[in-house]
N, CA, C and O atoms as a GROMACS GRO file, in nm:
protein
  412
    1MET      N    1   0.622  -1.428  -0.840
    1MET     CA    2   0.482  -1.389  -0.844
    1MET      C    3   0.450  -1.293  -0.730
    1MET      O    4   0.370  -1.201  -0.748
    2THR      N    5   0.509  -1.314  -0.613
    2THR     CA    6   0.481  -1.227  -0.498
    2THR      C    7   0.518  -1.082  -0.528
    2THR      O    8   0.442  -0.991  -0.493
    3ASP      N    9   0.633  -1.059  -0.594
    3ASP     CA   10   0.673  -0.923  -0.627
    3ASP      C   11   0.573  -0.858  -0.721
    3ASP      O   12   0.541  -0.740  -0.706
    4LEU      N   13   0.523  -0.933  -0.818
    4LEU     CA   14   0.426  -0.881  -0.912
    4LEU      C   15   0.296  -0.843  -0.840
    4LEU      O   16   0.241  -0.736  -0.864
    5ILE      N   17   0.249  -0.929  -0.755
    5ILE     CA   18   0.126  -0.900  -0.681
    5ILE      C   19   0.144  -0.777  -0.592
    5ILE      O   20   0.055  -0.692  -0.585
    6GLU      N   21   0.257  -0.766  -0.525
    6GLU     CA   22   0.283  -0.649  -0.441
    6GLU      C   23   0.287  -0.521  -0.523
    6GLU      O   24   0.234  -0.418  -0.480
    7GLU      N   25   0.348  -0.526  -0.641
    7GLU     CA   26   0.352  -0.409  -0.727
    7GLU      C   27   0.210  -0.369  -0.770
    7GLU      O   28   0.176  -0.250  -0.770
    8LEU      N   29   0.130  -0.467  -0.807
    8LEU     CA   30  -0.006  -0.438  -0.851
    8LEU      C   31  -0.094  -0.388  -0.736
    8LEU      O   32  -0.176  -0.298  -0.757
    9ARG      N   33  -0.077  -0.442  -0.617
    9ARG     CA   34  -0.151  -0.393  -0.500
    9ARG      C   35  -0.121  -0.245  -0.478
    9ARG      O   36  -0.212  -0.164  -0.458
   10ALA      N   37   0.007  -0.210  -0.480
   10ALA     CA   38   0.048  -0.071  -0.458
   10ALA      C   39  -0.006   0.019  -0.570
   10ALA      O   40  -0.046   0.132  -0.543
   11ALA      N   41  -0.008  -0.031  -0.692
   11ALA     CA   42  -0.057   0.049  -0.805
   11ALA      C   43  -0.207   0.077  -0.791
   11ALA      O   44  -0.251   0.188  -0.819
   12VAL      N   45  -0.283  -0.022  -0.749
   12VAL     CA   46  -0.427  -0.002  -0.730
   12VAL      C   47  -0.450   0.099  -0.619
   12VAL      O   48  -0.530   0.191  -0.635
   13LEU      N   49  -0.382   0.083  -0.507
   13LEU     CA   50  -0.401   0.174  -0.394
   13LEU      C   51  -0.358   0.316  -0.427
   13LEU      O   52  -0.413   0.411  -0.371
   14ALA      N   53  -0.262   0.333  -0.517
   14ALA     CA   54  -0.215   0.466  -0.555
   14ALA      C   55  -0.317   0.540  -0.643
   14ALA      O   56  -0.306   0.662  -0.659
   15ALA      N   57  -0.413   0.469  -0.699
   15ALA     CA   58  -0.508   0.530  -0.791
   15ALA      C   59  -0.605   0.625  -0.724
   15ALA      O   60  -0.649   0.723  -0.785
   16ASP      N   61  -0.640   0.598  -0.599
   16ASP     CA   62  -0.741   0.680  -0.531
   16ASP      C   63  -0.729   0.656  -0.381
   16ASP      O   64  -0.733   0.541  -0.337
   17PRO      N   65  -0.714   0.761  -0.302
   17PRO     CA   66  -0.697   0.742  -0.157
   17PRO      C   67  -0.821   0.682  -0.088
   17PRO      O   68  -0.812   0.636   0.026
   18ARG      N   69  -0.934   0.682  -0.156
   18ARG     CA   70  -1.057   0.626  -0.098
   18ARG      C   71  -1.066   0.474  -0.114
   18ARG      O   72  -1.155   0.411  -0.056
   19ILE      N   73  -0.977   0.416  -0.191
   19ILE     CA   74  -0.980   0.271  -0.214
   19ILE      C   75  -0.938   0.198  -0.088
   19ILE      O   76  -0.840   0.234  -0.024
   20VAL      N   77  -1.014   0.095  -0.054
   20VAL     CA   78  -0.987   0.013   0.064
   20VAL      C   79  -0.959  -0.129   0.018
   20VAL      O   80  -1.032  -0.184  -0.066
   21GLU      N   81  -0.854  -0.188   0.072
   21GLU     CA   82  -0.816  -0.324   0.035
   21GLU      C   83  -0.873  -0.425   0.135
   21GLU      O   84  -0.876  -0.400   0.255
   22ASN      N   85  -0.918  -0.538   0.082
   22ASN     CA   86  -0.960  -0.650   0.165
   22ASN      C   87  -0.925  -0.778   0.090
   22ASN      O   88  -0.857  -0.774  -0.012
   23VAL      N   89  -0.972  -0.890   0.139
   23VAL     CA   90  -0.947  -1.018   0.073
   23VAL      C   91  -1.081  -1.078   0.036
   23VAL      O   92  -1.172  -1.086   0.118
   24LYS      N   93  -1.092  -1.120  -0.089
   24LYS     CA   94  -1.213  -1.184  -0.138
   24LYS      C   95  -1.170  -1.299  -0.228
   24LYS      O   96  -1.084  -1.281  -0.314
   25TRP      N   97  -1.229  -1.414  -0.209
   25TRP     CA   98  -1.194  -1.534  -0.285
   25TRP      C   99  -1.043  -1.562  -0.275
   25TRP      O  100  -0.980  -1.603  -0.372
   26ASN      N  101  -0.986  -1.539  -0.156
   26ASN     CA  102  -0.844  -1.561  -0.129
   26ASN      C  103  -0.752  -1.475  -0.216
   26ASN      O  104  -0.638  -1.513  -0.243
   27SER      N  105  -0.802  -1.360  -0.259
   27SER     CA  106  -0.723  -1.271  -0.344
   27SER      C  107  -0.737  -1.127  -0.295
   27SER      O  108  -0.836  -1.093  -0.230
   28PRO      N  109  -0.638  -1.043  -0.326
   28PRO     CA  110  -0.652  -0.901  -0.293
   28PRO      C  111  -0.772  -0.843  -0.369
   28PRO      O  112  -0.785  -0.863  -0.490
   29ASN      N  113  -0.856  -0.773  -0.297
   29ASN     CA  114  -0.976  -0.712  -0.353
   29ASN      C  115  -0.981  -0.568  -0.304
   29ASN      O  116  -0.937  -0.537  -0.193
   30PHE      N  117  -1.036  -0.480  -0.387
   30PHE     CA  118  -1.035  -0.338  -0.355
   30PHE      C  119  -1.174  -0.281  -0.374
   30PHE      O  120  -1.240  -0.305  -0.475
   31THR      N  121  -1.217  -0.203  -0.274
   31THR     CA  122  -1.350  -0.144  -0.279
   31THR      C  123  -1.339   0.008  -0.284
   31THR      O  124  -1.239   0.068  -0.242
   32LEU      N  125  -1.444   0.068  -0.336
   32LEU     CA  126  -1.457   0.214  -0.335
   32LEU      C  127  -1.599   0.242  -0.289
   32LEU      O  128  -1.695   0.197  -0.350
   33ASP      N  129  -1.611   0.317  -0.182
   33ASP     CA  130  -1.743   0.346  -0.123
   33ASP      C  131  -1.820   0.218  -0.093
   33ASP      O  132  -1.942   0.212  -0.110
   34GLY      N  133  -1.748   0.116  -0.046
   34GLY     CA  134  -1.811  -0.009  -0.006
   34GLY      C  135  -1.846  -0.104  -0.120
   34GLY      O  136  -1.903  -0.210  -0.095
   35GLN      N  137  -1.815  -0.067  -0.244
   35GLN     CA  138  -1.848  -0.150  -0.359
   35GLN      C  139  -1.720  -0.209  -0.418
   35GLN      O  140  -1.621  -0.138  -0.439
   36ASP      N  141  -1.722  -0.339  -0.446
   36ASP     CA  142  -1.606  -0.402  -0.510
   36ASP      C  143  -1.581  -0.338  -0.646
   36ASP      O  144  -1.674  -0.316  -0.724
   37ARG      N  145  -1.454  -0.307  -0.672
   37ARG     CA  146  -1.418  -0.245  -0.799
   37ARG      C  147  -1.302  -0.313  -0.869
   37ARG      O  148  -1.296  -0.316  -0.992
   38VAL      N  149  -1.207  -0.369  -0.792
   38VAL     CA  150  -1.088  -0.431  -0.851
   38VAL      C  151  -1.053  -0.555  -0.772
   38VAL      O  152  -1.055  -0.554  -0.649
   39THR      N  153  -1.021  -0.663  -0.843
   39THR     CA  154  -0.973  -0.785  -0.778
   39THR      C  155  -0.850  -0.833  -0.854
   39THR      O  156  -0.847  -0.831  -0.977
   40LEU      N  157  -0.749  -0.877  -0.780
   40LEU     CA  158  -0.631  -0.938  -0.841
   40LEU      C  159  -0.647  -1.089  -0.835
   40LEU      O  160  -0.684  -1.144  -0.732
   41ARG      N  161  -0.620  -1.155  -0.946
   41ARG     CA  162  -0.634  -1.300  -0.954
   41ARG      C  163  -0.507  -1.360  -1.012
   41ARG      O  164  -0.469  -1.328  -1.125
   42ALA      N  165  -0.442  -1.446  -0.935
   42ALA     CA  166  -0.327  -1.518  -0.989
   42ALA      C  167  -0.377  -1.610  -1.099
   42ALA      O  168  -0.462  -1.696  -1.075
   43ASN      N  169  -0.326  -1.592  -1.218
   43ASN     CA  170  -0.368  -1.672  -1.332
   43ASN      C  171  -0.297  -1.807  -1.329
   43ASN      O  172  -0.174  -1.811  -1.319
   44PRO      N  173  -0.370  -1.917  -1.336
   44PRO     CA  174  -0.306  -2.049  -1.334
   44PRO      C  175  -0.205  -2.069  -1.447
   44PRO      O  176  -0.114  -2.152  -1.435
   45LYS      N  177  -0.219  -1.994  -1.555
   45LYS     CA  178  -0.126  -2.006  -1.668
   45LYS      C  179  -0.008  -1.912  -1.656
   45LYS      O  180   0.076  -1.905  -1.746
   46GLY      N  181   0.000  -1.840  -1.544
   46GLY     CA  182   0.110  -1.748  -1.522
   46GLY      C  183   0.063  -1.604  -1.522
   46GLY      O  184  -0.030  -1.568  -1.594
   47GLY      N  185   0.126  -1.523  -1.442
   47GLY     CA  186   0.090  -1.382  -1.434
   47GLY      C  187  -0.028  -1.358  -1.341
   47GLY      O  188  -0.072  -1.447  -1.268
   48VAL      N  189  -0.077  -1.235  -1.345
   48VAL     CA  190  -0.187  -1.193  -1.258
   48VAL      C  191  -0.289  -1.120  -1.344
   48VAL      O  192  -0.253  -1.042  -1.433
   49GLN      N  193  -0.415  -1.145  -1.319
   49GLN     CA  194  -0.521  -1.071  -1.385
   49GLN      C  195  -0.568  -0.960  -1.292
   49GLN      O  196  -0.596  -0.983  -1.174
   50VAL      N  197  -0.576  -0.839  -1.346
   50VAL     CA  198  -0.635  -0.726  -1.275
   50VAL      C  199  -0.778  -0.717  -1.328
   50VAL      O  200  -0.799  -0.681  -1.444
   51ILE      N  201  -0.874  -0.750  -1.245
   51ILE     CA  202  -1.014  -0.754  -1.288
   51ILE      C  203  -1.082  -0.627  -1.239
   51ILE      O  204  -1.093  -0.602  -1.119
   52LEU      N  205  -1.128  -0.548  -1.333
   52LEU     CA  206  -1.204  -0.426  -1.304
   52LEU      C  207  -1.351  -0.463  -1.314
   52LEU      O  208  -1.396  -0.509  -1.419
   53HIS      N  209  -1.426  -0.442  -1.207
   53HIS     CA  210  -1.567  -0.482  -1.209
   53HIS      C  211  -1.651  -0.382  -1.132
   53HIS      O  212  -1.600  -0.290  -1.070
   54ARG      N  213  -1.781  -0.403  -1.137
   54ARG     CA  214  -1.875  -0.310  -1.076
   54ARG      C  215  -1.949  -0.376  -0.960
   54ARG      O  216  -2.066  -0.346  -0.937
   55GLY      N  217  -1.884  -0.463  -0.887
   55GLY     CA  218  -1.948  -0.528  -0.774
   55GLY      C  219  -2.003  -0.664  -0.812
   55GLY      O  220  -1.985  -0.712  -0.924
   56ALA      N  221  -2.071  -0.726  -0.718
   56ALA     CA  222  -2.118  -0.862  -0.736
   56ALA      C  223  -2.240  -0.872  -0.827
   56ALA      O  224  -2.260  -0.974  -0.893
   57LYS      N  225  -2.320  -0.769  -0.831
   57LYS     CA  226  -2.441  -0.772  -0.914
   57LYS      C  227  -2.412  -0.715  -1.051
   57LYS      O  228  -2.333  -0.621  -1.065
   58LYS      N  229  -2.475  -0.771  -1.152
   58LYS     CA  230  -2.460  -0.719  -1.288
   58LYS      C  231  -2.511  -0.576  -1.293
   58LYS      O  232  -2.621  -0.546  -1.246
   59ALA      N  233  -2.431  -0.489  -1.349
   59ALA     CA  234  -2.467  -0.347  -1.357
   59ALA      C  235  -2.540  -0.317  -1.487
   59ALA      O  236  -2.512  -0.379  -1.590
   60ASP      N  237  -2.631  -0.223  -1.481
   60ASP     CA  238  -2.698  -0.176  -1.601
   60ASP      C  239  -2.610  -0.074  -1.671
   60ASP      O  240  -2.530  -0.006  -1.606
   61GLY      N  241  -2.624  -0.064  -1.800
   61GLY     CA  242  -2.550   0.037  -1.875
   61GLY      C  243  -2.413  -0.012  -1.918
   61GLY      O  244  -2.372  -0.124  -1.887
   62ASP      N  245  -2.344   0.073  -1.988
   62ASP     CA  246  -2.213   0.041  -2.041
   62ASP      C  247  -2.107   0.114  -1.959
   62ASP      O  248  -2.103   0.237  -1.959
   63PHE      N  249  -2.022   0.040  -1.891
   63PHE     CA  250  -1.919   0.099  -1.806
   63PHE      C  251  -1.781   0.092  -1.870
   63PHE      O  252  -1.680   0.100  -1.801
   64ARG      N  253  -1.775   0.077  -1.999
   64ARG     CA  254  -1.645   0.070  -2.065
   64ARG      C  255  -1.572   0.203  -2.048
   64ARG      O  256  -1.632   0.310  -2.046
   65ILE      N  257  -1.441   0.191  -2.035
   65ILE     CA  258  -1.358   0.311  -2.021
   65ILE      C  259  -1.264   0.318  -2.140
   65ILE      O  260  -1.242   0.220  -2.211
   66ASP      N  261  -1.209   0.435  -2.161
   66ASP     CA  262  -1.108   0.453  -2.264
   66ASP      C  263  -0.983   0.376  -2.220
   66ASP      O  264  -0.939   0.389  -2.106
   67ASP      N  265  -0.928   0.298  -2.310
   67ASP     CA  266  -0.810   0.216  -2.281
   67ASP      C  267  -0.701   0.248  -2.383
   67ASP      O  268  -0.689   0.180  -2.485
   68PRO      N  269  -0.620   0.352  -2.356
   68PRO     CA  270  -0.515   0.388  -2.452
   68PRO      C  271  -0.415   0.274  -2.476
   68PRO      O  272  -0.351   0.270  -2.581
   69SER      N  273  -0.401   0.184  -2.381
   69SER     CA  274  -0.305   0.074  -2.395
   69SER      C  275  -0.356  -0.034  -2.491
   69SER      O  276  -0.277  -0.106  -2.552
   70GLY      N  277  -0.487  -0.044  -2.504
   70GLY     CA  278  -0.545  -0.150  -2.586
   70GLY      C  279  -0.529  -0.289  -2.526
   70GLY      O  280  -0.549  -0.389  -2.596
   71ARG      N  281  -0.494  -0.298  -2.400
   71ARG     CA  282  -0.467  -0.429  -2.337
   71ARG      C  283  -0.584  -0.486  -2.258
   71ARG      O  284  -0.577  -0.601  -2.215
   72LEU      N  285  -0.690  -0.411  -2.239
   72LEU     CA  286  -0.804  -0.464  -2.165
   72LEU      C  287  -0.885  -0.558  -2.254
   72LEU      O  288  -0.904  -0.533  -2.373
   73THR      N  289  -0.933  -0.666  -2.193
   73THR     CA  290  -1.033  -0.750  -2.258
   73THR      C  291  -1.164  -0.727  -2.184
   73THR      O  292  -1.164  -0.698  -2.065
   74TRP      N  293  -1.275  -0.741  -2.256
   74TRP     CA  294  -1.407  -0.707  -2.201
   74TRP      C  295  -1.499  -0.828  -2.206
   74TRP      O  296  -1.566  -0.848  -2.307
   75PRO      N  297  -1.504  -0.910  -2.101
   75PRO     CA  298  -1.597  -1.023  -2.099
   75PRO      C  299  -1.743  -0.979  -2.091
   75PRO      O  300  -1.832  -1.055  -2.128
   76SER      N  301  -1.768  -0.857  -2.043
   76SER     CA  302  -1.905  -0.802  -2.037
   76SER      C  303  -1.895  -0.650  -2.035
   76SER      O  304  -1.785  -0.595  -2.029
   77ASN      N  305  -2.009  -0.583  -2.040
   77ASN     CA  306  -2.008  -0.437  -2.045
   77ASN      C  307  -1.969  -0.372  -1.912
   77ASN      O  308  -1.947  -0.251  -1.907
   78ASP      N  309  -1.961  -0.451  -1.806
   78ASP     CA  310  -1.927  -0.394  -1.676
   78ASP      C  311  -1.808  -0.462  -1.610
   78ASP      O  312  -1.790  -0.456  -1.488
   79ARG      N  313  -1.727  -0.527  -1.692
   79ARG     CA  314  -1.608  -0.596  -1.638
   79ARG      C  315  -1.499  -0.600  -1.744
   79ARG      O  316  -1.524  -0.635  -1.860
   80ALA      N  317  -1.378  -0.564  -1.703
   80ALA     CA  318  -1.262  -0.567  -1.791
   80ALA      C  319  -1.148  -0.638  -1.720
   80ALA      O  320  -1.141  -0.640  -1.597
   81ILE      N  321  -1.059  -0.698  -1.799
   81ILE     CA  322  -0.946  -0.772  -1.743
   81ILE      C  323  -0.817  -0.727  -1.810
   81ILE      O  324  -0.808  -0.718  -1.933
   82LEU      N  325  -0.718  -0.699  -1.727
   82LEU     CA  326  -0.584  -0.670  -1.774
   82LEU      C  327  -0.495  -0.785  -1.728
   82LEU      O  328  -0.487  -0.813  -1.609
   83SER      N  329  -0.429  -0.852  -1.821
   83SER     CA  330  -0.337  -0.960  -1.786
   83SER      C  331  -0.196  -0.903  -1.776
   83SER      O  332  -0.148  -0.835  -1.867
   84VAL      N  333  -0.130  -0.932  -1.664
   84VAL     CA  334   0.005  -0.882  -1.639
   84VAL      C  335   0.094  -1.002  -1.608
   84VAL      O  336   0.063  -1.081  -1.518
   85ARG      N  337   0.203  -1.016  -1.680
   85ARG     CA  338   0.292  -1.131  -1.660
   85ARG      C  339   0.421  -1.095  -1.587
   85ARG      O  340   0.480  -1.179  -1.519
   86GLU      N  341   0.463  -0.969  -1.600
   86GLU     CA  342   0.590  -0.928  -1.538
   86GLU      C  343   0.574  -0.791  -1.474
   86GLU      O  344   0.488  -0.712  -1.515
   87PRO      N  345   0.658  -0.760  -1.374
   87PRO     CA  346   0.654  -0.626  -1.315
   87PRO      C  347   0.682  -0.521  -1.421
   87PRO      O  348   0.747  -0.548  -1.522
   88GLY      N  349   0.633  -0.401  -1.398
   88GLY     CA  350   0.660  -0.290  -1.489
   88GLY      C  351   0.535  -0.220  -1.539
   88GLY      O  352   0.545  -0.122  -1.612
   89ASP      N  353   0.418  -0.270  -1.502
   89ASP     CA  354   0.293  -0.210  -1.549
   89ASP      C  355   0.222  -0.128  -1.441
   89ASP      O  356   0.102  -0.102  -1.453
   90ALA      N  357   0.293  -0.088  -1.338
   90ALA     CA  358   0.229  -0.017  -1.226
   90ALA      C  359   0.161   0.112  -1.272
   90ALA      O  360   0.048   0.138  -1.233
   91ASP      N  361   0.229   0.192  -1.354
   91ASP     CA  362   0.169   0.317  -1.399
   91ASP      C  363   0.044   0.292  -1.482
   91ASP      O  364  -0.055   0.365  -1.469
   92LEU      N  365   0.047   0.190  -1.567
   92LEU     CA  366  -0.069   0.155  -1.647
   92LEU      C  367  -0.185   0.113  -1.557
   92LEU      O  368  -0.299   0.157  -1.579
   93VAL      N  369  -0.159   0.030  -1.458
   93VAL     CA  370  -0.264  -0.016  -1.367
   93VAL      C  371  -0.323   0.102  -1.290
   93VAL      O  372  -0.446   0.113  -1.279
   94THR      N  373  -0.240   0.189  -1.239
   94THR     CA  374  -0.289   0.306  -1.166
   94THR      C  375  -0.379   0.391  -1.257
   94THR      O  376  -0.486   0.435  -1.214
   95ASP      N  377  -0.335   0.414  -1.380
   95ASP     CA  378  -0.414   0.493  -1.474
   95ASP      C  379  -0.549   0.427  -1.504
   95ASP      O  380  -0.652   0.494  -1.502
   96LEU      N  381  -0.548   0.298  -1.532
   96LEU     CA  382  -0.673   0.228  -1.564
   96LEU      C  383  -0.769   0.226  -1.445
   96LEU      O  384  -0.890   0.243  -1.462
   97VAL      N  385  -0.715   0.206  -1.325
   97VAL     CA  386  -0.801   0.205  -1.206
   97VAL      C  387  -0.859   0.345  -1.184
   97VAL      O  388  -0.976   0.357  -1.147
   98ARG      N  389  -0.782   0.449  -1.205
   98ARG     CA  390  -0.835   0.586  -1.192
   98ARG      C  391  -0.949   0.607  -1.290
   98ARG      O  392  -1.054   0.661  -1.254
   99ARG      N  393  -0.929   0.565  -1.414
   99ARG     CA  394  -1.035   0.580  -1.515
   99ARG      C  395  -1.160   0.501  -1.473
   99ARG      O  396  -1.273   0.548  -1.485
  100TRP      N  397  -1.137   0.379  -1.422
  100TRP     CA  398  -1.249   0.291  -1.384
  100TRP      C  399  -1.329   0.349  -1.268
  100TRP      O  400  -1.452   0.352  -1.272
  101THR      N  401  -1.258   0.395  -1.165
  101THR     CA  402  -1.328   0.444  -1.046
  101THR      C  403  -1.390   0.582  -1.068
  101THR      O  404  -1.478   0.623  -0.992
  102ALA      N  405  -1.346   0.655  -1.169
  102ALA     CA  406  -1.405   0.784  -1.200
  102ALA      C  407  -1.535   0.769  -1.278
  102ALA      O  408  -1.613   0.864  -1.291
  103HIS      N  409  -1.558   0.651  -1.330
  103HIS     CA  410  -1.675   0.624  -1.417
  103HIS      C  411  -1.797   0.591  -1.335
  103HIS      O  412  -1.904   0.565  -1.391
   0.00000   0.00000   0.00000
């Protein structure tokens, strides 16, 4: 699991040089311009969830992004989740985070 988390951390940071990493809820969390945008969550059922969000407050409007992979799930209009079970999705994560932070 540690290797997977390290790969995902590096993938998120590679998406945009302005992204800053911190820890929130005992998990790697990433901000852009001081706003939470991505959190990694170890899934109790295995793997890691990459949670794309718009900060702590519910955002107005639709922040959905184009997802060529079709792997994002959308619990709300301003939050998406990518479930990753094994290493190898770094390029996908970097691409999705770029799309998310550009929105």
